[in-house]
C-alpha positions in Angstrom: 160.9 167.3 140.9 157.6 165.6 139.9 157.3 167.7 136.8 160.9 166.8 135.8 160.1 163.1 136.1 156.9 163.5 134.1 158.9 165.3 131.4 161.5 162.6 131.3 158.9 159.9 131.0 157.2 161.8 128.1 160.5 162.3 126.3 161.5 158.7 126.9 158.2 157.4 125.6 158.4 159.7 122.5 161.9 158.4 121.8 160.8 154.8 121.9 157.8 155.5 119.6 160.1 157.3 117.1 162.6 154.4 117.1 159.8 152.0 116.2 158.4 154.0 113.3 158.7 153.0 109.6 158.8 149.7 107.9 162.5 148.8 108.4 162.5 148.2 112.2 164.4 145.5 114.0 161.1 143.8 114.8 160.0 143.8 111.2 163.3 142.4 109.9 163.4 139.7 112.6 159.8 138.8 111.9 160.2 138.3 108.2 161.6 135.1 106.7 162.9 137.1 103.7 162.4 140.8 102.8 161.3 141.5 99.2 164.1 142.7 96.9 164.1 146.3 95.7 164.0 146.7 91.9 167.5 148.1 91.9 169.0 145.8 94.5 172.7 144.9 94.5 173.8 141.4 95.6 177.1 139.5 95.8 177.8 136.0 96.9 180.7 133.8 95.7 178.5 131.4 93.8 177.4 134.3 91.6 180.9 134.9 90.4 180.3 138.6 90.2 178.0 141.2 91.7 174.4 141.1 90.4 172.2 144.2 90.1 168.4 144.3 89.7 165.6 142.2 91.2 165.1 140.1 88.0 168.8 139.4 87.6 169.2 138.4 91.2 166.2 136.1 91.1 167.4 134.5 87.9 171.0 134.1 89.0 169.8 132.6 92.3 167.5 130.1 90.6 170.4 128.9 88.4 173.1 128.8 91.1 171.0 127.3 93.9 168.5 125.1 92.1 169.9 121.8 93.3 170.0 122.8 97.0 167.6 121.2 99.4 167.1 121.0 103.2 168.5 124.5 103.5 169.1 125.6 107.1 170.3 129.0 108.4 170.9 130.2 112.0 172.5 133.4 113.2 175.3 133.2 115.7 175.7 135.5 118.7 177.2 138.4 116.8 174.0 139.0 114.8 172.8 142.6 114.9 170.1 144.7 113.3 170.6 148.5 113.4 167.6 150.5 112.2 167.4 154.3 111.6 165.2 156.0 114.1 162.8 156.8 111.2 162.6 153.2 110.2 163.4 154.0 106.6 166.7 152.1 106.5 168.4 149.4 108.4 171.5 147.1 108.3 171.8 143.5 109.4 175.1 141.9 109.9 176.8 139.0 111.6 177.8 135.4 111.2 175.4 132.8 109.9 175.6 129.0 110.1 174.5 127.6 106.8 173.8 124.0 105.7 172.2 122.4 102.7 172.1 119.2 100.7 173.3 119.1 97.1 174.2 116.2 94.8 173.6 113.8 97.7 176.2 115.6 99.9 175.7 117.7 103.0 177.4 121.1 103.0 178.0 123.1 106.2 179.8 126.3 106.7 179.8 129.7 108.4 179.6 132.9 106.5 179.6 136.6 107.3 176.6 138.5 106.1 175.7 142.1 105.5 172.2 143.2 104.4 171.0 146.7 103.8 167.3 147.4 103.8 165.4 150.5 102.6 161.7 151.5 102.8 159.6 151.9 99.8 156.3 153.3 100.9 155.2 151.1 103.8 157.3 148.1 102.7 160.9 147.3 103.8 163.0 145.9 100.9 166.4 144.4 100.6 168.5 147.1 98.8 171.9 145.3 99.0 173.4 142.1 100.4 176.7 140.2 100.5 177.9 137.0 101.9 181.4 135.6 102.3 182.0 132.1 103.6 184.6 131.9 106.4 187.5 129.5 106.2 187.1 126.2 107.9 188.8 126.5 111.3 189.2 122.7 111.7 191.6 122.6 108.7 194.2 124.7 110.7 
């Protein structure tokens, strides 16, 4: 009985250690304000008008489309999840995000569904793909 408990403890500890390996862990994603973009990243958001591929293209498009936005605030809602591969080489993040920002002297607030995919490159976790879609305003219905 005692040896069975010791074996279970060792296996449980090993499983926890394996789940925390690699750069794309839940803790690493939660702890970062933004993950760096992969060179071949894919991104789509309605302001882009079409999917954008490549780190340089994404950065350039974002600078053009979001240049006038200030006081940007983001907060995840209760459905926010991060699922990391046991090896920590990939992870997904998804959920609903409350967004707000000021632009042209107007305050904009909305909720959006988000899906981000992360991949490891060496010891760094990078954003490989992301998409965002604003939800319709419930107060209008």
